[in-house]
Backbone bond lengths (Angstrom), bond angles and torsions (degrees), N, CA, C in turn:
res aa  C-N    CA-C-N  psi(-1)  N-CA   C-N-CA  omega(-1)  CA-C   N-CA-C  phi
1 M - - - 1.509 - - 1.559 105.97 -
2 K 1.334 113.28 135.94 1.515 117.75 179.90 1.540 110.54 -76.04
3 P 1.367 115.78 144.09 1.430 117.23 172.89 1.514 112.57 -59.67
4 L 1.328 116.21 147.72 1.481 119.03 -177.94 1.559 110.21 -79.25
5 K 1.271 114.44 -17.49 1.503 115.75 -178.85 1.574 108.19 -134.06
6 D 1.348 112.01 159.06 1.463 118.96 -177.28 1.542 105.53 -136.34
7 K 1.397 117.68 146.67 1.411 118.41 -179.28 1.547 109.62 -89.90
8 V 1.321 115.93 138.81 1.454 117.82 175.20 1.563 106.68 -135.16
9 S 1.267 115.32 165.33 1.457 121.09 175.27 1.506 105.98 -122.67
10 I 1.345 112.33 134.53 1.428 117.62 179.60 1.570 108.85 -133.72
11 T 1.271 118.84 160.35 1.482 121.97 174.36 1.466 106.27 -114.55
12 L 1.396 114.14 126.72 1.458 118.85 -179.34 1.516 109.76 -123.84
13 D 1.259 114.70 155.84 1.488 118.01 175.13 1.500 108.11 -65.39
14 V 1.330 112.96 148.99 1.502 121.87 179.67 1.537 111.47 -55.44
15 D 1.318 117.07 -46.66 1.488 119.15 -178.24 1.536 111.59 -66.93
16 V 1.327 115.38 -29.76 1.552 113.46 175.67 1.511 110.28 -70.47
17 I 1.276 115.76 -42.55 1.538 120.45 175.39 1.458 113.99 -54.33
18 Q 1.310 115.04 -45.86 1.478 121.67 -179.62 1.535 109.92 -61.93
19 Q 1.381 116.71 -47.17 1.457 119.34 177.61 1.504 114.52 -61.36
20 I 1.308 114.66 -42.53 1.470 118.20 -179.09 1.490 111.44 -68.01
21 K 1.292 119.68 -40.60 1.474 123.85 172.06 1.491 113.41 -55.42
22 Q 1.352 117.04 -45.03 1.404 122.33 -179.07 1.580 110.67 -68.67
23 L 1.260 115.78 -47.25 1.501 119.81 177.84 1.558 113.42 -66.37
24 S 1.340 117.38 -34.95 1.434 119.14 179.51 1.535 108.70 -69.05
25 E 1.305 118.59 -41.39 1.472 121.15 177.44 1.519 110.48 -61.45
26 E 1.345 115.34 -44.84 1.520 115.81 -179.06 1.550 109.16 -64.14
27 D 1.300 118.05 -31.54 1.487 119.11 178.22 1.442 113.17 -90.72
28 D 1.361 118.73 7.33 1.484 122.32 175.65 1.537 111.88 57.62
29 R 1.383 114.23 44.03 1.470 119.37 178.28 1.505 107.04 -128.55
30 S 1.300 115.72 163.45 1.498 118.02 173.84 1.501 107.86 -77.78
31 F 1.295 115.88 165.34 1.447 121.30 175.99 1.485 113.77 -55.05
32 S 1.314 117.85 -48.48 1.440 121.52 -178.10 1.559 112.62 -70.73
33 Q 1.309 116.96 -28.69 1.514 118.04 175.17 1.539 106.73 -70.25
34 Y 1.289 116.72 -39.00 1.471 117.58 -177.52 1.462 112.74 -67.81
35 V 1.335 115.43 -44.14 1.509 118.77 177.27 1.461 111.18 -59.10
36 N 1.386 116.22 -41.66 1.518 121.03 -177.86 1.524 109.28 -64.28
37 L 1.360 118.01 -40.10 1.440 124.12 -179.71 1.539 108.60 -64.35
38 V 1.298 119.28 -50.14 1.458 122.05 -179.09 1.468 111.82 -64.16
39 L 1.366 118.92 -37.36 1.457 116.74 179.04 1.555 111.66 -72.43
40 K 1.288 118.71 -34.55 1.459 120.12 174.61 1.499 112.47 -62.82
41 Q 1.306 116.50 -40.25 1.512 120.45 179.53 1.514 110.44 -67.54
42 Y 1.383 116.64 -37.49 1.410 120.43 179.00 1.563 110.25 -68.49
43 L 1.273 118.13 -41.29 1.427 123.82 -177.32 1.525 108.98 -68.48
44 K 1.256 116.07 -38.93 1.524 119.15 176.09 1.527 114.63 -61.72
45 T 1.398 112.94 -40.22 1.484 113.64 178.40 1.503 109.77 -73.91
46 K 1.356 119.98 -32.10 1.496 121.66 -178.40 1.621 106.74 -67.14
47 T 1.381 118.63 -40.91 1.464 119.10 -178.87 1.517 109.35 -71.09
48 E 1.332 118.53 -33.11 1.409 118.05 -178.53 1.570 110.82 -73.51
49 D 1.385 116.18 -31.22 1.484 120.21 172.42 1.472 115.02 -60.82
50 H 1.338 116.08 -31.53 1.479 119.83 -175.72 1.533 113.66 -88.73
51 K 1.345 116.82 3.04 1.513 117.83 178.11 1.496 111.75 -82.47
């Protein structure tokens, strides 16, 4: 069975990191959980736009 998640490394702007850290804390999520959530929501809207 394939793992459900995979590790990646990305480089982000410092201001983006700060905003994500703040928002993830407010939402009681880890940084990576929050990034994953935001990316999923973005991808969902992008795929809905192309229908």
